[in-house]
KEKE-3310 file (N, C-alpha, C; in steps of 0.2 Angstrom, whole numbers, plus 5000, padded with zeros to 4 digits):
npx = (5458:5467:5471:5482:5480:5470:5476:5486:5477:5472:5484:5488:5477:5479:5492:5488:5479:5488:5493:5503:5509:5502:5503:5494:5498:5493:5493:5489:5491:5499:5512:5520:5531:5528:5528:5517:5499:5486:5478:5485:5491:5499:5505:5513:5522:5527:5540:5546:5543:5535:5520:5514:5515:5520:5528:5543:5552:5561:5555:5547:5558:5562:5551:5551:5563:5560:5550:5558:5566:5559:5548:5531:5516:5500:5488:5480:5490:5499:5512:5525:5535:5548:5547:5557:5570:5581:5576:5567:5576:5583:5573:5569:5559:5556:5559:5557:5546:5532:5526:5512:5507:5496:5497:5492:5487:5483:5469:5458:5449:5437:5431:5439:5436:5423:5425:5432:5423:5413:5419:5423:5410:5409:5406:5407:5415:5419:5432:5431:5441:5442:5452:5452:5446:5450:5441:5435:5424:5414:5408:5395:5400:5401:5403:5414:5417:5431:5447:5447:5451:5450:5457:5452:5446:5449:5444:5444:5443:5438:5437:5429:5430:5430:5423:5421:5413:5412:5408:5404:5410:5422:5438:5448:5440:5440:5453:5455:5446:5452:5464:5459:5453:5464:5468:5459:5446:5428:5421:5410:5403:5395:5385:5373:5373:5371:5381:5393:5389:5389:5402:5408:5418:5424:5430:5424:5418:5404:5391:5381:5366:5359:5353:5365:5363:5352:5357:5368:5360:5353:5364:5367:5378:5393:5405:5415:5415:5419:5418:5420:5419:5419:5414:5414:5402:5391:5378:5377:5389:5387:5374:5376:5386:5379:5371:5381:5390:5382:5382:5390:5401:5419:5427:5425:5427:5430:5434:5442:5447:5455:5448:5436:5432:5429:5418:5409:5407:5400:5389:5384:5381:5369:5359:5352:5364:5375:5388:5399:5397:5399:5412:5418:5422:5434:5445:5454:5453:5464:5482:5496:5506:5511:5503:5498:5494:5480:5482:5492:5484:5474:5482:5486:5473:5470:5480:5478:5465:5468:5477:5469:5460:5469:5472:5482:5491:5486:5498:5503:5497:5490:5493:5481:5471:5455:5452:5446:5443:5447:5461:5470:5466:5463:5467:5454:5445:5447)
npy = (5304:5308:5309:5317:5326:5334:5339:5347:5357:5363:5368:5377:5386:5392:5398:5408:5415:5422:5431:5427:5423:5410:5395:5382:5366:5353:5336:5331:5322:5307:5297:5281:5277:5287:5294:5299:5300:5305:5320:5321:5333:5348:5362:5378:5390:5408:5409:5397:5386:5371:5360:5343:5333:5330:5322:5311:5320:5328:5335:5344:5351:5358:5366:5374:5381:5389:5397:5404:5411:5421:5418:5420:5415:5421:5416:5400:5388:5376:5364:5353:5339:5328:5325:5322:5308:5312:5322:5315:5307:5317:5322:5312:5303:5287:5274:5282:5290:5302:5318:5329:5345:5356:5372:5385:5401:5404:5413:5415:5408:5403:5392:5382:5382:5377:5365:5358:5358:5350:5337:5334:5330:5318:5318:5315:5325:5335:5346:5358:5366:5379:5382:5394:5405:5403:5401:5392:5379:5369:5353:5340:5323:5306:5289:5279:5288:5297:5306:5320:5328:5339:5347:5360:5361:5355:5341:5336:5323:5323:5317:5302:5289:5276:5263:5255:5243:5237:5223:5221:5227:5226:5226:5224:5229:5242:5246:5243:5252:5264:5263:5261:5274:5282:5278:5284:5278:5278:5274:5262:5255:5241:5235:5227:5224:5229:5231:5234:5244:5255:5258:5262:5274:5280:5293:5301:5291:5280:5273:5259:5252:5242:5226:5217:5211:5218:5231:5229:5228:5240:5249:5247:5241:5244:5242:5249:5246:5237:5223:5217:5205:5203:5198:5185:5179:5168:5171:5185:5188:5178:5182:5194:5192:5184:5193:5202:5194:5193:5205:5218:5221:5224:5217:5204:5198:5187:5185:5171:5154:5142:5131:5135:5143:5134:5128:5139:5141:5130:5132:5143:5138:5132:5141:5154:5155:5155:5143:5150:5163:5160:5157:5169:5173:5179:5171:5162:5180:5192:5194:5183:5188:5184:5189:5194:5203:5215:5226:5222:5212:5219:5227:5216:5213:5225:5226:5215:5219:5230:5225:5217:5227:5234:5224:5214:5199:5187:5181:5179:5170:5160:5142:5133:5142:5150:5156:5167:5162:5171:5180:5188:5200:5214:5231:5239:5252:5269)
npz = (5402:5417:5435:5435:5425:5430:5441:5434:5429:5440:5446:5436:5436:5449:5446:5437:5445:5452:5444:5435:5419:5409:5400:5391:5386:5375:5370:5354:5344:5340:5333:5331:5344:5354:5370:5378:5378:5366:5372:5384:5396:5399:5409:5408:5416:5415:5418:5415:5423:5425:5425:5424:5409:5392:5385:5387:5393:5385:5375:5384:5389:5378:5375:5387:5385:5374:5380:5390:5381:5377:5369:5366:5364:5358:5355:5351:5344:5334:5336:5331:5334:5331:5318:5309:5308:5315:5323:5331:5338:5345:5353:5362:5357:5355:5342:5331:5334:5333:5337:5340:5345:5354:5358:5370:5376:5393:5397:5404:5418:5422:5415:5420:5433:5432:5426:5436:5446:5441:5438:5451:5456:5451:5437:5420:5408:5394:5388:5376:5364:5353:5340:5332:5338:5351:5361:5375:5380:5391:5390:5392:5393:5388:5393:5383:5373:5366:5365:5353:5338:5325:5317:5318:5331:5347:5358:5373:5386:5403:5419:5427:5417:5418:5428:5444:5452:5468:5478:5494:5509:5517:5525:5514:5503:5506:5505:5492:5486:5488:5481:5468:5466:5465:5452:5444:5443:5444:5459:5466:5480:5486:5499:5509:5522:5538:5548:5540:5532:5541:5544:5533:5525:5515:5506:5491:5485:5480:5490:5492:5499:5493:5487:5480:5467:5462:5462:5452:5441:5440:5438:5425:5418:5408:5394:5400:5413:5428:5439:5455:5467:5484:5496:5502:5504:5498:5495:5493:5484:5473:5468:5463:5454:5445:5438:5433:5425:5414:5408:5398:5405:5406:5415:5427:5442:5456:5474:5481:5484:5472:5473:5479:5469:5458:5464:5465:5451:5448:5455:5449:5437:5438:5436:5424:5415:5402:5396:5391:5397:5410:5410:5409:5421:5432:5442:5455:5460:5454:5451:5453:5465:5476:5486:5503:5513:5515:5507:5498:5491:5486:5477:5468:5463:5456:5447:5439:5434:5427:5417:5410:5405:5396:5387:5389:5391:5403:5411:5424:5434:5447:5446:5439:5440:5437:5421:5409:5392:5382:5384:5379:5372:5361:5367:5377:5370:5376)
capx = (5459:5469:5471:5487:5477:5466:5481:5488:5473:5472:5490:5487:5472:5483:5497:5484:5477:5494:5496:5508:5507:5502:5501:5493:5500:5489:5495:5484:5492:5506:5514:5526:5531:5527:5526:5511:5493:5482:5474:5489:5491:5505:5504:5519:5522:5531:5547:5548:5540:5530:5517:5511:5520:5518:5533:5547:5555:5565:5550:5546:5564:5562:5546:5554:5568:5556:5547:5563:5570:5554:5542:5525:5511:5494:5482:5481:5494:5501:5519:5526:5541:5550:5545:5563:5573:5586:5572:5564:5581:5584:5567:5567:5554:5559:5557:5554:5539:5531:5521:5509:5504:5492:5499:5487:5488:5477:5467:5453:5449:5430:5430:5443:5431:5417:5427:5434:5417:5409:5423:5422:5404:5410:5403:5412:5414:5424:5434:5432:5445:5441:5458:5452:5444:5453:5436:5434:5418:5414:5402:5394:5402:5398:5408:5415:5420:5438:5450:5445:5454:5448:5461:5449:5445:5450:5439:5447:5439:5440:5432:5430:5428:5430:5419:5422:5408:5415:5403:5407:5413:5427:5445:5450:5437:5442:5460:5454:5443:5457:5469:5455:5452:5470:5468:5453:5440:5422:5420:5404:5403:5388:5385:5367:5374:5371:5388:5398:5387:5390:5409:5411:5419:5429:5428:5423:5415:5396:5390:5374:5364:5354:5355:5370:5360:5348:5362:5371:5355:5352:5369:5368:5386:5395:5412:5420:5414:5422:5414:5424:5415:5424:5411:5415:5396:5388:5371:5379:5393:5384:5369:5379:5390:5374:5370:5387:5392:5378:5383:5395:5407:5425:5430:5421:5431:5428:5439:5441:5452:5453:5442:5429:5430:5426:5411:5405:5405:5395:5382:5381:5378:5362:5355:5352:5370:5378:5395:5403:5396:5402:5419:5421:5423:5441:5445:5454:5454:5471:5488:5500:5512:5513:5500:5496:5490:5474:5485:5495:5479:5471:5486:5485:5467:5470:5485:5474:5460:5472:5480:5463:5458:5474:5473:5488:5490:5487:5502:5506:5491:5492:5492:5474:5466:5450:5453:5442:5447:5451:5465:5475:5463:5465:5465:5448:5446:5445)
capy = (5309:5305:5314:5322:5332:5339:5343:5352:5363:5366:5373:5383:5391:5395:5403:5413:5420:5425:5436:5424:5421:5403:5392:5375:5362:5347:5332:5330:5317:5304:5291:5277:5276:5293:5291:5301:5299:5311:5323:5323:5340:5351:5369:5381:5397:5412:5408:5390:5381:5367:5354:5339:5331:5328:5317:5309:5326:5332:5340:5349:5355:5363:5371:5378:5385:5394:5403:5408:5415:5426:5416:5421:5415:5424:5412:5393:5386:5369:5363:5346:5336:5321:5324:5318:5303:5315:5326:5310:5305:5322:5324:5306:5299:5281:5271:5287:5292:5309:5321:5335:5348:5362:5377:5390:5405:5403:5420:5416:5402:5401:5385:5377:5381:5373:5358:5354:5357:5344:5331:5333:5327:5312:5319:5315:5331:5337:5353:5359:5372:5382:5385:5400:5410:5402:5400:5385:5377:5363:5349:5334:5318:5299:5283:5277:5293:5297:5312:5321:5334:5339:5353:5366:5361:5348:5339:5332:5321:5324:5313:5295:5286:5269:5262:5249:5241:5232:5220:5220:5233:5225:5230:5223:5233:5249:5247:5243:5258:5270:5262:5262:5281:5285:5276:5287:5274:5280:5268:5261:5249:5239:5230:5228:5222:5235:5232:5236:5251:5260:5260:5264:5281:5281:5299:5301:5284:5280:5267:5257:5246:5238:5220:5217:5210:5224:5237:5228:5229:5247:5253:5246:5240:5244:5240:5253:5244:5231:5221:5213:5202:5201:5197:5178:5176:5167:5175:5192:5188:5175:5185:5200:5189:5181:5199:5205:5190:5193:5212:5220:5224:5221:5213:5202:5194:5186:5183:5165:5149:5139:5126:5139:5146:5129:5127:5144:5140:5125:5135:5148:5134:5130:5147:5155:5158:5150:5141:5156:5168:5158:5157:5176:5175:5179:5168:5168:5186:5195:5191:5180:5192:5182:5194:5192:5208:5218:5231:5217:5208:5225:5228:5211:5214:5230:5224:5210:5222:5235:5221:5215:5233:5235:5219:5211:5192:5186:5175:5178:5168:5154:5137:5130:5147:5150:5161:5167:5160:5177:5184:5192:5203:5221:5235:5243:5260:5273)
capz = (5408:5423:5440:5434:5421:5435:5445:5430:5428:5447:5447:5431:5439:5454:5443:5434:5450:5455:5439:5431:5412:5409:5393:5392:5380:5374:5365:5349:5339:5341:5329:5333:5351:5358:5377:5381:5373:5364:5377:5389:5397:5403:5410:5409:5418:5411:5420:5413:5428:5422:5429:5419:5404:5386:5383:5392:5396:5381:5372:5389:5389:5372:5377:5392:5382:5370:5384:5393:5376:5375:5365:5370:5359:5361:5352:5350:5339:5334:5335:5329:5336:5329:5311:5306:5312:5319:5328:5335:5343:5349:5358:5366:5354:5352:5336:5326:5336:5331:5342:5338:5351:5353:5364:5370:5382:5398:5397:5409:5422:5424:5413:5424:5439:5430:5425:5442:5450:5439:5439:5458:5457:5447:5430:5414:5404:5389:5386:5369:5362:5346:5339:5329:5343:5358:5366:5378:5383:5394:5388:5395:5389:5390:5392:5376:5369:5366:5363:5346:5335:5318:5314:5320:5338:5351:5363:5378:5391:5410:5424:5428:5411:5420:5434:5447:5457:5473:5482:5500:5512:5522:5525:5508:5499:5508:5502:5484:5483:5488:5475:5462:5465:5462:5445:5441:5443:5448:5463:5469:5484:5488:5505:5512:5529:5543:5552:5536:5530:5546:5544:5526:5525:5509:5502:5484:5482:5481:5494:5491:5503:5489:5486:5474:5460:5460:5460:5446:5435:5440:5435:5418:5417:5401:5393:5404:5420:5431:5445:5460:5472:5489:5503:5504:5506:5491:5494:5490:5479:5468:5465:5459:5448:5440:5433:5430:5419:5408:5406:5394:5409:5403:5420:5432:5446:5463:5478:5484:5482:5466:5475:5480:5462:5455:5467:5463:5444:5448:5458:5444:5431:5440:5434:5417:5412:5397:5398:5389:5402:5417:5408:5409:5428:5434:5449:5460:5457:5455:5449:5458:5467:5483:5491:5509:5516:5511:5502:5492:5488:5482:5471:5463:5459:5451:5442:5434:5430:5422:5412:5405:5401:5391:5382:5391:5392:5410:5412:5430:5438:5450:5442:5440:5441:5432:5417:5403:5386:5378:5389:5375:5367:5360:5372:5376:5368:5381)
cpx = (5462:5470:5477:5485:5473:5471:5485:5484:5472:5478:5490:5483:5476:5488:5493:5482:5482:5497:5501:5505:5508:5500:5499:5495:5497:5492:5489:5485:5499:5506:5520:5525:5531:5525:5520:5505:5490:5478:5478:5490:5497:5503:5511:5518:5527:5538:5550:5546:5535:5527:5514:5517:5516:5523:5537:5552:5559:5561:5549:5552:5564:5557:5548:5559:5565:5553:5553:5567:5565:5549:5536:5519:5504:5488:5484:5485:5497:5509:5520:5534:5542:5548:5551:5566:5577:5582:5569:5569:5582:5579:5565:5561:5556:5555:5554:5548:5538:5526:5519:5506:5500:5494:5493:5488:5481:5475:5462:5452:5442:5429:5434:5439:5426:5419:5429:5428:5413:5412:5423:5415:5403:5407:5409:5411:5420:5425:5435:5435:5444:5448:5458:5451:5448:5448:5436:5427:5418:5407:5401:5396:5400:5404:5408:5418:5428:5441:5448:5449:5453:5452:5458:5448:5447:5445:5442:5443:5442:5434:5432:5426:5427:5427:5420:5417:5412:5409:5406:5411:5418:5433:5448:5447:5439:5449:5459:5451:5448:5461:5465:5454:5458:5471:5462:5447:5434:5420:5413:5405:5396:5388:5378:5368:5375:5378:5393:5396:5389:5397:5412:5412:5424:5427:5428:5421:5407:5395:5382:5372:5359:5357:5359:5367:5356:5352:5365:5366:5354:5358:5370:5375:5387:5402:5417:5419:5417:5418:5419:5420:5420:5421:5412:5408:5392:5381:5372:5383:5390:5379:5371:5383:5385:5372:5376:5390:5388:5378:5389:5402:5413:5429:5425:5425:5428:5433:5437:5447:5450:5448:5436:5427:5427:5419:5407:5403:5400:5388:5379:5378:5371:5357:5355:5358:5372:5385:5400:5403:5399:5409:5422:5423:5431:5441:5450:5456:5461:5476:5492:5506:5514:5509:5497:5492:5484:5477:5488:5489:5475:5475:5486:5479:5467:5475:5482:5469:5463:5474:5474:5461:5463:5476:5480:5487:5491:5491:5504:5500:5494:5490:5485:5469:5461:5451:5449:5446:5450:5454:5470:5471:5466:5463:5458:5449:5443:5438)
cpy = (5305:5311:5319:5328:5337:5343:5349:5358:5367:5371:5378:5388:5395:5400:5409:5418:5424:5431:5433:5422:5413:5401:5385:5372:5355:5343:5330:5324:5314:5298:5287:5276:5282:5291:5294:5301:5305:5314:5324:5330:5342:5359:5372:5388:5401:5411:5401:5385:5377:5362:5350:5337:5329:5323:5314:5314:5330:5337:5346:5354:5360:5368:5376:5383:5391:5399:5407:5412:5420:5424:5416:5421:5418:5421:5405:5392:5379:5369:5355:5345:5329:5320:5320:5313:5307:5319:5321:5308:5310:5323:5317:5303:5293:5278:5276:5290:5300:5312:5328:5338:5354:5366:5382:5394:5404:5411:5421:5409:5400:5394:5380:5376:5376:5366:5354:5353:5351:5338:5329:5329:5321:5312:5318:5321:5331:5344:5353:5366:5374:5385:5392:5406:5409:5401:5393:5384:5370:5359:5343:5328:5311:5294:5281:5282:5294:5304:5314:5328:5334:5344:5360:5367:5355:5347:5334:5330:5322:5321:5306:5291:5278:5268:5255:5248:5235:5229:5218:5226:5232:5228:5230:5228:5240:5251:5248:5249:5263:5269:5264:5270:5284:5283:5279:5283:5278:5274:5268:5255:5248:5234:5231:5226:5228:5236:5235:5243:5256:5262:5262:5272:5284:5287:5298:5295:5285:5273:5266:5251:5242:5231:5220:5216:5215:5230:5236:5230:5236:5251:5252:5246:5240:5242:5244:5251:5238:5230:5216:5211:5200:5200:5190:5175:5175:5170:5182:5191:5184:5178:5191:5197:5186:5187:5201:5201:5190:5200:5213:5222:5220:5217:5211:5197:5193:5183:5175:5160:5146:5134:5129:5142:5140:5128:5133:5144:5135:5127:5140:5144:5132:5136:5148:5158:5152:5148:5147:5162:5166:5158:5164:5177:5174:5176:5163:5174:5189:5191:5188:5184:5190:5186:5191:5197:5211:5222:5227:5214:5213:5226:5223:5211:5219:5229:5220:5214:5227:5231:5219:5221:5235:5230:5215:5204:5191:5180:5174:5176:5161:5148:5134:5136:5147:5156:5161:5165:5165:5181:5188:5196:5210:5225:5238:5250:5264:5278)
cpz = (5413:5428:5439:5430:5425:5439:5441:5429:5435:5448:5442:5433:5444:5451:5440:5439:5453:5450:5435:5424:5412:5402:5395:5385:5380:5369:5360:5345:5340:5335:5332:5341:5356:5365:5380:5376:5371:5370:5383:5389:5401:5403:5411:5411:5414:5412:5418:5417:5425:5427:5423:5414:5398:5382:5388:5395:5391:5377:5377:5389:5384:5373:5382:5389:5378:5374:5387:5388:5373:5370:5369:5365:5362:5358:5351:5344:5339:5333:5335:5331:5333:5322:5307:5311:5317:5325:5333:5340:5348:5355:5362:5363:5351:5346:5331:5328:5334:5336:5339:5344:5349:5359:5364:5377:5387:5399:5403:5412:5424:5421:5417:5431:5438:5429:5431:5446:5448:5439:5447:5460:5453:5440:5425:5409:5399:5388:5379:5368:5355:5345:5335:5334:5350:5363:5369:5381:5386:5392:5392:5390:5392:5389:5385:5371:5370:5364:5355:5344:5328:5314:5316:5327:5341:5356:5367:5384:5398:5414:5423:5422:5413:5427:5437:5453:5462:5477:5488:5503:5517:5521:5518:5503:5500:5505:5494:5482:5483:5482:5469:5461:5462:5455:5441:5439:5447:5452:5467:5474:5486:5494:5509:5520:5533:5546:5547:5533:5535:5547:5538:5526:5520:5505:5494:5481:5484:5485:5493:5496:5500:5489:5480:5467:5457:5458:5453:5440:5435:5437:5428:5416:5409:5400:5396:5411:5422:5438:5449:5466:5478:5496:5506:5505:5499:5490:5491:5484:5472:5464:5461:5453:5443:5435:5430:5424:5413:5405:5401:5398:5407:5408:5425:5436:5453:5467:5480:5481:5475:5467:5475:5473:5458:5457:5465:5456:5444:5450:5452:5438:5432:5438:5427:5414:5408:5400:5397:5394:5408:5416:5408:5416:5429:5441:5450:5458:5459:5452:5454:5459:5474:5488:5497:5513:5512:5505:5496:5488:5483:5476:5466:5459:5454:5445:5436:5430:5425:5416:5407:5401:5395:5387:5383:5393:5400:5412:5419:5435:5441:5446:5444:5441:5435:5428:5411:5397:5382:5383:5386:5370:5366:5366:5371:5375:5374:5379)
residu = (MET:ASN:SER:LEU:ASP:LEU:ASP:VAL:LEU:THR:GLN:ALA:ARG:ALA:TRP:HIS:ALA:GLN:GLY:GLN:PRO:VAL:TRP:LEU:VAL:THR:VAL:ILE:GLU:THR:TRP:GLY:SER:ALA:PRO:ARG:PRO:PRO:GLY:ALA:LEU:LEU:ALA:MET:ARG:GLY:ASP:GLY:LEU:VAL:VAL:GLY:SER:VAL:SER:GLY:GLY:CYS:VAL:GLU:ASP:ASP:LEU:ILE:GLU:ARG:VAL:ARG:HIS:GLY:GLU:ARG:ILE:ASP:ARG:PRO:SER:MET:VAL:SER:TYR:GLY:VAL:THR:LYS:GLU:GLU:ALA:ALA:ARG:PHE:GLY:LEU:PRO:CYS:GLY:GLY:ASN:LEU:ARG:LEU:VAL:GLN:GLU:PRO:LEU:THR:GLU:THR:ALA:TRP:ILE:ASP:GLU:LEU:LEU:ALA:ARG:THR:GLN:ARG:HIS:GLU:LEU:VAL:ALA:ARG:ARG:LEU:ASP:LEU:GLU:THR:GLY:ARG:VAL:THR:ILE:GLU:THR:ALA:VAL:ARG:GLY:GLU:SER:PHE:GLN:PHE:ASP:GLY:GLN:SER:LEU:ARG:ALA:LEU:PHE:GLY:PRO:ARG:TRP:ARG:LEU:LEU:ILE:ILE:GLY:ALA:GLY:GLN:LEU:SER:ARG:VAL:LEU:ALA:ASN:MET:ALA:LEU:ALA:LEU:ASP:PHE:ASP:VAL:VAL:CYS:CYS:ASP:PRO:ARG:GLU:GLU:TYR:HIS:LEU:THR:TRP:ASP:ILE:GLN:ASN:THR:THR:PHE:SER:ARG:ALA:MET:PRO:ASP:ASP:LEU:VAL:ALA:ASP:LEU:GLN:LEU:ASP:PRO:HIS:SER:ALA:VAL:VAL:ALA:LEU:THR:HIS:ASP:PRO:LYS:LEU:ASP:ASP:MET:ALA:LEU:LEU:GLU:ALA:LEU:LYS:SER:PRO:ALA:PHE:TYR:VAL:GLY:ALA:LEU:GLY:SER:ARG:SER:ASN:THR:ARG:LYS:ARG:LYS:GLU:ARG:LEU:ALA:LEU:PHE:ASP:LEU:SER:ALA:ASP:GLU:ILE:ASP:ARG:LEU:HIS:GLY:PRO:VAL:GLY:LEU:ASP:ILE:GLY:ALA:ARG:THR:PRO:ALA:GLU:ILE:ALA:LEU:SER:ILE:LEU:ALA:GLU:LEU:ILE:ALA:VAL:ARG:ASN:GLY:VAL:ARG:LEU:SER:GLN:LYS:LYS:GLU:GLY:SER:SER:LEU:PRO:GLN:ASP:THR:HIS:ARG:SER:ALA:ILE:GLN:PRO)
# end
C-alpha cells in the first residue's frame, strides 16, 4: 500500500457520491519488468477520467478507450496485457513484461469508509474482493503479509506496513517525520525531555515520553521496523541503540560524525552486545549527498533507509563510515 492507493479510493468514493459510474482496477500479477507491483490500484470514471496507475501509461490509455467505446463491466473480471512480445511493446511493458488486472464496478462505498477510517487510525487492514460475488470485506492484517490472489479472491493491504522510531524530537526529527509519513511509514517519536515534548505537533505521528530503551522493548520491533537516533545525547541514543541492535529491525542508524560513531561503538561494546550486533549500526546515518540543512539530512537518512529496505548496495557513503557487513542483501518482503 502507498498513499496513492488511499487517494484513489477517496476519489472513487467522491465520484460514486456524485452519481458517476466508477470502476476499480487492481494489478494482481506481473512478470518481467512490469512497472507497477501487485496491489497497485486505479479508479476510472465513466467518461474515462482516471486516478492512480497500473502501468507506465499505455495500459491506462487502453482501459480508457474501452470505457469511452461503451465497455461497461458489471461484475469483477480479469484482463491481461503483454502476453505476446508485440503487446508488451505496445503497452509499454519493457523486457517482455506481462500484466494481469482485475476490473470491478464500484457499487457501494461503505467498505471504503471503513478502510479509510481504520487506516487513519494507523491500522493495517486488508481489502478482500470475492470475484464470484463482487463482495468486498475489510479484514485486520499484520506486518509481514503481502498481496494475495488465488484465482477466486484478491486480498490487498492498506495502511502502514513499515514503522519508523525516531529518538529525539528536534528540528531534524520533525522534518524526518513528515517525509517518512509521505513514504507511508507509521512514525513514532520518543523524547523524555520536557522542552521537546511540548513543541512536538506533527500530525499523524505517535509521541512518547518514555525512556527510549523502554519504548524500544515495548514496541517489539520487527523486520518491518527502523530506528534512527538523533538526540546527540549518549544517555538517550545509546540506550535505545542497545535494545534496537538486538532486535530484528531492518535498519538501525545514529546521527554523528565518523569519530563519534567509533566512540559510540566502543561504548556499546561495554554492554551485552555481540560484535555482529554492533556492526549492524549505520553511522554516520544517511547517504553522502552533501547534506547541510535539516531537510537535506532527513532526505539522506530516508534515502539510505529505503535503499537498505530494497536491498540496494550502499555505495554513496562517506569514506570511513561504519557500514554493516551485509549491505547488498535481497529486498525485504513487504
